[in-house]
MARLUMLUM-499505 format. One record per residue: residue in three letters; chain; y, z negated, x of N, C-alpha, C in turn. Coordinates in pm, 1 decimal. Each point is the difference from the previous one (the first is absolute). Example, Ala and Ser with C-alpha at 12.3 -4.5 7.8 and 13.67 -1.06 7.14 Angstrom:
<node residuo="ALA" cadena="A" n_Y="-569.0" n_Z="-780.0" n_X="1319.0" ca_Y="119.0" ca_Z="0.0" ca_X="-89.0" c_Y="120.0" c_Z="0.0" c_X="90.0"/>
<node residuo="SER" cadena="A" n_Y="105.0" n_Z="72.0" n_X="-35.0" ca_Y="119.0" ca_Z="-6.0" ca_X="82.0" c_Y="109.0" c_Z="-73.0" c_X="-77.0"/>
END
This chain:
<node residuo="MET" cadena="A" n_Y="5812.0" n_Z="-3020.8" n_X="-6363.4" ca_Y="-42.7" ca_Z="38.0" ca_X="-132.0" c_Y="-130.5" c_Z="78.4" c_X="6.6"/>
<node residuo="LYS" cadena="A" n_Y="-8.8" n_Z="96.2" n_X="91.7" ca_Y="-119.3" ca_Z="82.7" ca_X="8.1" c_Y="-120.1" c_Z="-80.8" c_X="48.4"/>
<node residuo="LYS" cadena="A" n_Y="21.8" n_Z="-91.2" n_X="94.8" ca_Y="-111.0" ca_Z="-78.3" ca_X="53.8" c_Y="-58.2" c_Z="-92.8" c_X="-105.7"/>
<node residuo="SER" cadena="A" n_Y="84.7" n_Z="-64.3" n_X="-79.0" ca_Y="-49.9" ca_Z="-93.1" ca_X="-100.8" c_Y="-74.3" c_Z="75.1" c_X="-110.9"/>
<node residuo="LEU" cadena="A" n_Y="48.2" n_Z="116.4" n_X="-38.1" ca_Y="-68.7" ca_Z="81.0" ca_X="-100.9" c_Y="-135.8" c_Z="47.4" c_X="53.5"/>
<node residuo="PHE" cadena="A" n_Y="-2.2" n_Z="41.1" n_X="123.8" ca_Y="-123.9" ca_Z="45.9" ca_X="63.4" c_Y="-102.7" c_Z="-113.3" c_X="6.0"/>
<node residuo="ILE" cadena="A" n_Y="42.4" n_Z="-119.7" n_X="37.1" ca_Y="-89.4" ca_Z="-116.0" ca_X="8.6" c_Y="-50.7" c_Z="-38.6" c_X="-139.0"/>
<node residuo="GLU" cadena="A" n_Y="87.1" n_Z="5.3" n_X="-101.1" ca_Y="-42.0" ca_Z="-31.7" ca_X="-136.0" c_Y="-104.6" c_Z="99.7" c_X="-50.4"/>
<node residuo="ILE" cadena="A" n_Y="16.3" n_Z="126.0" n_X="30.3" ca_Y="-96.5" ca_Z="102.7" ca_X="-41.5" c_Y="-134.7" c_Z="-23.4" c_X="68.2"/>
<node residuo="ILE" cadena="A" n_Y="1.4" n_Z="-32.0" n_X="127.7" ca_Y="-124.8" ca_Z="-27.0" ca_X="72.7" c_Y="-70.4" c_Z="-122.0" c_X="-58.7"/>
<node residuo="ILE" cadena="A" n_Y="73.0" n_Z="-104.5" n_X="-26.8" ca_Y="-59.1" ca_Z="-121.4" ca_X="-58.6" c_Y="-57.5" c_Z="30.9" c_X="-138.1"/>
<node residuo="LEU" cadena="A" n_Y="70.3" n_Z="78.6" n_X="-78.9" ca_Y="-47.4" ca_Z="37.4" ca_X="-133.2" c_Y="-128.6" c_Z="82.8" c_X="8.1"/>
<node residuo="VAL" cadena="A" n_Y="-6.5" n_Z="94.3" n_X="91.0" ca_Y="-119.6" ca_Z="82.2" ca_X="16.8" c_Y="-118.7" c_Z="-85.3" c_X="44.9"/>
<node residuo="VAL" cadena="A" n_Y="21.2" n_Z="-90.0" n_X="93.0" ca_Y="-107.7" ca_Z="-88.3" ca_X="47.4" c_Y="-46.6" c_Z="-90.7" c_X="-113.2"/>
<node residuo="LEU" cadena="A" n_Y="92.6" n_Z="-52.4" n_X="-77.7" ca_Y="-34.1" ca_Z="-86.8" ca_X="-112.5" c_Y="-82.5" c_Z="75.4" c_X="-104.9"/>
<node residuo="ILE" cadena="A" n_Y="38.6" n_Z="121.5" n_X="-31.1" ca_Y="-75.0" ca_Z="81.1" ca_X="-96.6" c_Y="-139.9" c_Z="30.3" c_X="53.3"/>
<node residuo="ALA" cadena="A" n_Y="-12.2" n_Z="29.8" n_X="128.2" ca_Y="-130.8" ca_Z="26.5" ca_X="59.3" c_Y="-88.8" c_Z="-124.0" c_X="-4.9"/>
<node residuo="LEU" cadena="A" n_Y="54.7" n_Z="-117.5" n_X="26.9" ca_Y="-78.4" ca_Z="-123.8" ca_X="-6.0" c_Y="-46.1" c_Z="-30.4" c_X="-142.1"/>
<node residuo="ILE" cadena="A" n_Y="86.9" n_Z="19.8" n_X="-97.4" ca_Y="-37.2" ca_Z="-24.3" ca_X="-139.5" c_Y="-108.5" c_Z="98.5" c_X="-43.4"/>
<node residuo="ALA" cadena="A" n_Y="13.8" n_Z="126.0" n_X="35.7" ca_Y="-101.1" ca_Z="99.9" ca_X="-36.0" c_Y="-134.0" c_Z="-32.6" c_X="65.0"/>
<node residuo="SER" cadena="A" n_Y="1.0" n_Z="-39.9" n_X="124.6" ca_Y="-123.4" ca_Z="-36.6" ca_X="69.1" c_Y="-65.7" c_Z="-120.7" c_X="-64.9"/>
<node residuo="PHE" cadena="A" n_Y="77.9" n_Z="-99.9" n_X="-35.4" ca_Y="-53.3" ca_Z="-119.4" ca_X="-65.3" c_Y="-63.7" c_Z="34.5" c_X="-134.7"/>
<node residuo="LEU" cadena="A" n_Y="67.7" n_Z="81.5" n_X="-80.8" ca_Y="-54.5" ca_Z="38.4" ca_X="-130.0" c_Y="-127.4" c_Z="83.4" c_X="15.2"/>
<node residuo="PHE" cadena="A" n_Y="-3.5" n_Z="87.8" n_X="97.8" ca_Y="-119.4" ca_Z="80.6" ca_X="23.9" c_Y="-119.1" c_Z="-89.3" c_X="32.5"/>
<node residuo="HIS" cadena="A" n_Y="18.6" n_Z="-99.0" n_X="86.2" ca_Y="-109.6" ca_Z="-89.2" ca_X="37.2" c_Y="-46.8" c_Z="-83.6" c_X="-118.8"/>
<node residuo="ILE" cadena="A" n_Y="91.4" n_Z="-41.7" n_X="-84.0" ca_Y="-38.6" ca_Z="-79.1" ca_X="-117.7" c_Y="-82.7" c_Z="85.5" c_X="-94.9"/>
<node residuo="PHE" cadena="A" n_Y="44.4" n_Z="120.2" n_X="-30.7" ca_Y="-74.8" ca_Z="85.9" ca_X="-92.3" c_Y="-131.8" c_Z="44.5" c_X="61.6"/>
<node residuo="TYR" cadena="A" n_Y="-2.4" n_Z="29.6" n_X="128.7" ca_Y="-123.4" ca_Z="41.0" ca_X="65.9" c_Y="-101.1" c_Z="-113.7" c_X="-0.8"/>
<node residuo="PHE" cadena="A" n_Y="43.8" n_Z="-122.1" n_X="27.4" ca_Y="-91.1" ca_Z="-114.2" ca_X="1.5" c_Y="-58.6" c_Z="-24.5" c_X="-137.8"/>
<node residuo="ASN" cadena="A" n_Y="80.6" n_Z="12.4" n_X="-104.7" ca_Y="-50.9" ca_Z="-21.3" ca_X="-135.3" c_Y="-102.6" c_Z="106.1" c_X="-37.5"/>
<node residuo="ASN" cadena="A" n_Y="22.6" n_Z="124.8" n_X="38.1" ca_Y="-97.8" ca_Z="105.0" ca_X="-28.5" c_Y="-126.2" c_Z="-20.3" c_X="82.6"/>
<node residuo="PHE" cadena="A" n_Y="13.5" n_Z="-41.6" n_X="122.9" ca_Y="-114.5" ca_Z="-22.0" ca_X="88.3" c_Y="-84.6" c_Z="-115.8" c_X="-51.7"/>
<node residuo="ARG" cadena="A" n_Y="64.1" n_Z="-103.5" n_X="-48.7" ca_Y="-71.9" ca_Z="-117.7" ca_X="-47.3" c_Y="-82.4" c_Z="29.5" c_X="-124.8"/>
<node residuo="LYS" cadena="A" n_Y="40.7" n_Z="96.4" n_X="-79.6" ca_Y="-74.5" ca_Z="37.7" ca_X="-119.7" c_Y="-134.2" c_Z="62.6" c_X="35.0"/>
<node residuo="ASP" cadena="A" n_Y="-11.4" n_Z="60.5" n_X="117.5" ca_Y="-121.8" ca_Z="69.4" ca_X="39.7" c_Y="-99.5" c_Z="-91.3" c_X="70.0"/>
<node residuo="ILE" cadena="A" n_Y="30.4" n_Z="-127.4" n_X="16.5" ca_Y="-88.7" ca_Z="-93.8" ca_X="68.9" c_Y="-62.4" c_Z="-93.8" c_X="-102.3"/>
<node residuo="ARG" cadena="A" n_Y="-131.7" n_Z="-19.6" n_X="13.5" ca_Y="-70.2" ca_Z="-91.7" ca_X="-88.1" c_Y="-112.1" c_Z="-67.5" c_X="77.6"/>
<node residuo="PRO" cadena="A" n_Y="-52.0" n_Z="-111.5" n_X="-49.5" ca_Y="-111.7" ca_Z="-66.2" ca_X="68.6" c_Y="-127.3" c_Z="85.0" c_X="-9.4"/>
<node residuo="ILE" cadena="A" n_Y="-85.8" n_Z="-12.9" n_X="97.9" ca_Y="-124.2" ca_Z="75.8" ca_X="3.2" c_Y="-104.2" c_Z="-70.6" c_X="-87.9"/>
<node residuo="SER" cadena="A" n_Y="-77.1" n_Z="78.1" n_X="-75.7" ca_Y="-100.1" ca_Z="-57.0" ca_X="-89.5" c_Y="-135.3" c_Z="-8.1" c_X="70.3"/>
<node residuo="GLU" cadena="A" n_Y="-94.3" n_Z="-70.3" n_X="-60.6" ca_Y="-132.6" ca_Z="-18.4" ca_X="59.7" c_Y="-76.4" c_Z="131.9" c_X="16.4"/>
<node residuo="PRO" cadena="A" n_Y="-3.5" n_Z="89.2" n_X="-101.3" ca_Y="-69.9" ca_Z="128.5" ca_X="22.3" c_Y="63.1" c_Z="82.1" c_X="112.9"/>
<node residuo="GLU" cadena="A" n_Y="132.1" n_Z="-7.9" n_X="11.5" ca_Y="67.5" ca_Z="72.4" ca_X="107.9" c_Y="-34.6" c_Z="-61.6" c_X="135.6"/>
<node residuo="LYS" cadena="A" n_Y="-14.9" n_Z="-132.8" n_X="5.0" ca_Y="-40.2" ca_Z="-65.5" ca_X="125.1" c_Y="-137.7" c_Z="47.7" c_X="43.7"/>
<node residuo="GLN" cadena="A" n_Y="-92.1" n_Z="12.1" n_X="-94.6" ca_Y="-134.8" ca_Z="47.2" ca_X="32.9" c_Y="4.1" c_Z="144.4" c_X="49.9"/>
<node residuo="ASP" cadena="A" n_Y="81.5" n_Z="81.9" n_X="-63.3" ca_Y="13.5" ca_Z="139.2" ca_X="42.7" c_Y="59.9" c_Z="8.9" c_X="139.9"/>
<node residuo="VAL" cadena="A" n_Y="98.7" n_Z="-82.3" n_X="28.0" ca_Y="63.1" ca_Z="-2.8" ca_X="132.7" c_Y="-101.8" c_Z="-43.1" c_X="105.5"/>
<node residuo="LEU" cadena="A" n_Y="-79.4" n_Z="-101.4" n_X="-31.3" ca_Y="-102.6" ca_Z="-45.5" ca_X="95.1" c_Y="-101.9" c_Z="109.1" c_X="28.0"/>
<node residuo="ARG" cadena="A" n_Y="-40.1" n_Z="76.0" n_X="-103.2" ca_Y="-93.7" ca_Z="111.2" ca_X="22.3" c_Y="59.9" c_Z="105.6" c_X="93.1"/>
<node residuo="ILE" cadena="A" n_Y="126.3" n_Z="33.4" n_X="-22.6" ca_Y="67.4" ca_Z="100.1" ca_X="83.5" c_Y="12.7" c_Z="-49.9" c_X="143.8"/>
<node residuo="LEU" cadena="A" n_Y="35.1" n_Z="-127.5" n_X="17.9" ca_Y="13.1" ca_Z="-56.8" ca_X="134.6" c_Y="-135.4" c_Z="-4.3" c_X="71.0"/>
<node residuo="ASN" cadena="A" n_Y="-106.5" n_Z="-34.9" n_X="-72.0" ca_Y="-132.4" ca_Z="-8.4" ca_X="61.2" c_Y="-50.7" c_Z="135.2" c_X="47.7"/>
<node residuo="GLU" cadena="A" n_Y="43.7" n_Z="108.7" n_X="-64.0" ca_Y="-40.9" ca_Z="133.4" ca_X="42.5" c_Y="56.7" c_Z="35.2" c_X="137.2"/>
<node residuo="SER" cadena="A" n_Y="118.2" n_Z="-52.4" n_X="32.8" ca_Y="67.9" ca_Z="40.4" ca_X="122.6" c_Y="7.4" c_Z="-108.0" c_X="107.0"/>
<node residuo="ILE" cadena="A" n_Y="2.1" n_Z="-125.7" n_X="-40.5" ca_Y="24.6" ca_Z="-109.5" ca_X="93.7" c_Y="-112.0" c_Z="-102.3" c_X="-12.0"/>
<node residuo="ASN" cadena="A" n_Y="-44.1" n_Z="-52.5" n_X="113.7" ca_Y="-95.1" ca_Z="-110.0" ca_X="0.3" c_Y="77.8" c_Z="-128.4" c_X="-27.2"/>
<node residuo="LEU" cadena="A" n_Y="-20.4" n_Z="-59.2" n_X="-117.5" ca_Y="77.3" ca_Z="-116.8" ca_X="-41.9" c_Y="-63.7" c_Z="-130.8" c_X="41.9"/>
<node residuo="GLU" cadena="A" n_Y="-104.0" n_Z="3.5" n_X="80.6" ca_Y="-68.9" ca_Z="-121.7" ca_X="40.7" c_Y="93.2" c_Z="-86.5" c_X="84.6"/>
<node residuo="GLY" cadena="A" n_Y="18.3" n_Z="-123.2" n_X="-41.1" ca_Y="85.0" ca_Z="-93.5" ca_X="72.4" c_Y="145.9" c_Z="4.1" c_X="-41.3"/>
<node residuo="TYR" cadena="A" n_Y="36.6" n_Z="92.2" n_X="-85.7" ca_Y="138.9" ca_Z="10.9" ca_X="-45.7" c_Y="18.2" c_Z="-72.8" c_X="-131.9"/>
<node residuo="GLU" cadena="A" n_Y="113.3" n_Z="-63.2" n_X="-15.0" ca_Y="40.0" ca_Z="-55.8" ca_X="-128.3" c_Y="88.9" c_Z="103.8" c_X="-66.9"/>
<node residuo="VAL" cadena="A" n_Y="-34.3" n_Z="37.3" n_X="-122.4" ca_Y="74.7" ca_Z="103.2" ca_X="-72.5" c_Y="98.1" c_Z="-69.2" c_X="-94.6"/>
<node residuo="ILE" cadena="A" n_Y="128.6" n_Z="29.3" n_X="18.4" ca_Y="104.9" ca_Z="-54.9" ca_X="-84.8" c_Y="63.5" c_Z="116.6" c_X="-75.9"/>
<node residuo="PHE" cadena="A" n_Y="-5.7" n_Z="-8.8" n_X="-131.9" ca_Y="53.7" ca_Z="107.2" ca_X="-83.4" c_Y="145.9" c_Z="-26.7" c_X="-31.2"/>
<node residuo="GLY" cadena="A" n_Y="77.1" n_Z="106.5" n_X="-2.0" ca_Y="141.5" ca_Z="-9.1" ca_X="-34.6" c_Y="21.7" c_Z="49.5" c_X="-141.7"/>
<node residuo="ASN" cadena="A" n_Y="96.5" n_Z="84.7" n_X="-18.6" ca_Y="35.3" ca_Z="53.6" ca_X="-131.5" c_Y="-41.6" c_Z="145.4" c_X="-11.5"/>
<node residuo="MET" cadena="A" n_Y="4.9" n_Z="51.0" n_X="-121.3" ca_Y="-20.8" ca_Z="142.2" ca_X="-25.7" c_Y="136.3" c_Z="65.6" c_X="-12.5"/>
<node residuo="LEU" cadena="A" n_Y="14.9" n_Z="114.6" n_X="61.5" ca_Y="124.4" ca_Z="75.3" ca_X="-4.2" c_Y="-30.8" c_Z="138.1" c_X="-53.7"/>
<node residuo="THR" cadena="A" n_Y="70.5" n_Z="43.0" n_X="-102.3" ca_Y="-18.5" ca_Z="132.5" ca_X="-56.7" c_Y="112.2" c_Z="89.8" c_X="49.8"/>
<node residuo="VAL" cadena="A" n_Y="-39.5" n_Z="104.3" n_X="76.2" ca_Y="96.3" ca_Z="94.1" ca_X="56.1" c_Y="-46.8" c_Z="140.7" c_X="-32.4"/>
<node residuo="LYS" cadena="A" n_Y="78.2" n_Z="73.6" n_X="-75.4" ca_Y="-30.6" ca_Z="139.3" ca_X="-34.4" c_Y="-144.0" c_Z="15.3" c_X="-49.3"/>
<node residuo="ASN" cadena="A" n_Y="-37.3" n_Z="-77.6" n_X="-98.2" ca_Y="-133.4" ca_Z="3.2" ca_X="-61.4" c_Y="-112.6" c_Z="-35.8" c_X="95.5"/>
<node residuo="HIS" cadena="A" n_Y="29.1" n_Z="-71.8" n_X="106.4" ca_Y="-101.1" ca_Z="-50.9" ca_X="92.0" c_Y="6.1" c_Z="-152.2" c_X="-3.2"/>
<node residuo="ASP" cadena="A" n_Y="-117.3" n_Z="-61.2" n_X="-10.8" ca_Y="-7.9" ca_Z="-145.6" ca_X="4.1" c_Y="-34.4" c_Z="-43.0" c_X="141.1"/>
<node residuo="LEU" cadena="A" n_Y="89.6" n_Z="-76.1" n_X="62.6" ca_Y="-21.4" ca_Z="-50.1" ca_X="135.2" c_Y="-19.3" c_Z="-151.4" c_X="-5.4"/>
<node residuo="ALA" cadena="A" n_Y="-109.4" n_Z="-46.6" n_X="60.8" ca_Y="-27.8" ca_Z="-143.1" ca_X="6.5" c_Y="33.7" c_Z="-48.8" c_X="140.2"/>
<node residuo="GLN" cadena="A" n_Y="72.8" n_Z="-109.9" n_X="8.2" ca_Y="34.9" ca_Z="-59.4" ca_X="128.9" c_Y="-111.5" c_Z="-95.9" c_X="39.9"/>
<node residuo="VAL" cadena="A" n_Y="-50.3" n_Z="16.2" n_X="123.4" ca_Y="-109.7" ca_Z="-83.4" ca_X="49.4" c_Y="34.5" c_Z="-47.1" c_X="140.6"/>
<node residuo="GLN" cadena="A" n_Y="-33.7" n_Z="-125.2" n_X="27.7" ca_Y="18.7" ca_Z="-56.7" ca_X="133.0" c_Y="-135.9" c_Z="-50.4" c_X="47.4"/>
<node residuo="LEU" cadena="A" n_Y="-41.6" n_Z="43.6" n_X="119.1" ca_Y="-124.8" ca_Z="-46.5" ca_X="60.9" c_Y="35.1" c_Z="-95.8" c_X="112.8"/>
<node residuo="VAL" cadena="A" n_Y="-55.4" n_Z="-120.9" n_X="-6.1" ca_Y="31.5" ca_Z="-103.7" ca_X="97.2" c_Y="-128.3" c_Z="-39.6" c_X="71.5"/>
<node residuo="LYS" cadena="A" n_Y="5.6" n_Z="0.5" n_X="133.1" ca_Y="-112.2" ca_Z="-45.7" ca_X="82.4" c_Y="60.4" c_Z="-74.7" c_X="118.2"/>
<node residuo="GLY" cadena="A" n_Y="-10.4" n_Z="-133.1" n_X="-2.6" ca_Y="61.8" ca_Z="-79.9" ca_X="105.6" c_Y="150.6" c_Z="11.6" c_X="-8.2"/>
<node residuo="ASN" cadena="A" n_Y="60.6" n_Z="42.6" n_X="110.4" ca_Y="145.5" ca_Z="17.0" ca_X="3.9" c_Y="44.2" c_Z="141.9" c_X="-32.8"/>
<node residuo="SER" cadena="A" n_Y="-94.8" n_Z="92.7" n_X="-11.6" ca_Y="37.7" ca_Z="139.1" ca_X="-26.1" c_Y="8.7" c_Z="25.5" c_X="-149.8"/>
<node residuo="LYS" cadena="A" n_Y="99.0" n_Z="77.0" n_X="-37.3" ca_Y="20.9" ca_Z="37.9" ca_X="-139.0" c_Y="16.9" c_Z="151.3" c_X="-5.8"/>
<node residuo="LEU" cadena="A" n_Y="-73.6" n_Z="62.4" n_X="-89.9" ca_Y="10.8" ca_Z="143.4" ca_X="-22.1" c_Y="46.7" c_Z="23.0" c_X="-142.9"/>
<node residuo="TYR" cadena="A" n_Y="99.4" n_Z="85.7" n_X="-15.6" ca_Y="56.8" ca_Z="27.1" ca_X="-131.5" c_Y="-38.2" c_Z="141.7" c_X="-40.9"/>
<node residuo="TYR" cadena="A" n_Y="-52.2" n_Z="12.7" n_X="-122.0" ca_Y="-40.7" ca_Z="129.5" ca_X="-51.0" c_Y="52.3" c_Z="17.8" c_X="-141.7"/>
<node residuo="ALA" cadena="A" n_Y="15.4" n_Z="125.2" n_X="-37.6" ca_Y="22.6" ca_Z="38.0" ca_X="-138.6" c_Y="-115.4" c_Z="91.5" c_X="-36.5"/>
<node residuo="VAL" cadena="A" n_Y="-64.0" n_Z="-27.1" n_X="-111.9" ca_Y="-114.7" ca_Z="78.7" ca_X="-43.2" c_Y="41.8" c_Z="81.3" c_X="-121.7"/>
<node residuo="ASP" cadena="A" n_Y="-13.0" n_Z="132.5" n_X="10.3" ca_Y="30.8" ca_Z="89.9" ca_X="-110.4" c_Y="-123.6" c_Z="8.3" c_X="-89.0"/>
<node residuo="LEU" cadena="A" n_Y="8.1" n_Z="-53.6" n_X="-119.9" ca_Y="-115.3" ca_Z="-2.9" ca_X="-89.5" c_Y="-26.4" c_Z="134.9" c_X="-65.0"/>
<node residuo="ASP" cadena="A" n_Y="100.0" n_Z="86.2" n_X="-8.0" ca_Y="-19.2" ca_Z="131.4" ca_X="-60.8" c_Y="-72.4" c_Z="96.0" c_X="94.7"/>
<node residuo="LYS" cadena="A" n_Y="43.5" n_Z="4.0" n_X="125.0" ca_Y="-63.4" ca_Z="87.7" ca_X="99.6" c_Y="-112.0" c_Z="-69.0" c_X="74.9"/>
<node residuo="ARG" cadena="A" n_Y="-17.4" n_Z="-132.8" n_X="-23.6" ca_Y="-104.9" ca_Z="-79.5" ca_X="61.7" c_Y="7.0" c_Z="7.6" c_X="153.0"/>
<node residuo="ARG" cadena="A" n_Y="119.5" n_Z="-30.1" n_X="54.1" ca_Y="17.6" ca_Z="1.6" ca_X="145.5" c_Y="86.0" c_Z="-118.8" c_X="42.8"/>
<node residuo="ILE" cadena="A" n_Y="-9.1" n_Z="-29.7" n_X="128.7" ca_Y="72.7" ca_Z="-113.7" ca_X="58.6" c_Y="120.5" c_Z="52.7" c_X="76.4"/>
<node residuo="ILE" cadena="A" n_Y="112.5" n_Z="-68.7" n_X="-17.3" ca_Y="122.7" ca_Z="35.4" ca_X="70.4" c_Y="39.9" c_Z="-122.2" c_X="81.5"/>
<node residuo="LYS" cadena="A" n_Y="5.4" n_Z="13.2" n_X="132.4" ca_Y="40.1" ca_Z="-111.6" ca_X="85.2" c_Y="151.7" c_Z="-11.2" c_X="-2.2"/>
<node residuo="ARG" cadena="A" n_Y="49.4" n_Z="-123.0" n_X="-10.5" ca_Y="143.7" ca_Z="-21.2" ca_X="-1.9" c_Y="45.5" c_Z="-50.8" c_X="133.3"/>
END
């Protein structure tokens, strides 16, 4: 009697933890997705100016990703491709700095 009750309680606790984790990920993903948007042309020009100040872009193909708004900061996702090498950066448009990912 005690063993079966103990096993049922453990299964119930694990089940509740899995359901809570699943719901947390669903709500977190929906909130995260609201903060992502496509990058606009003026923002692309601003990102290129910021990148040119710090990095020599000669020979690199610049691939723009999305804009992410985090705590009132706009971050642009950028990928620099040269041959087989790929460099991933996030550019903070508010502080005008590059963040390597």
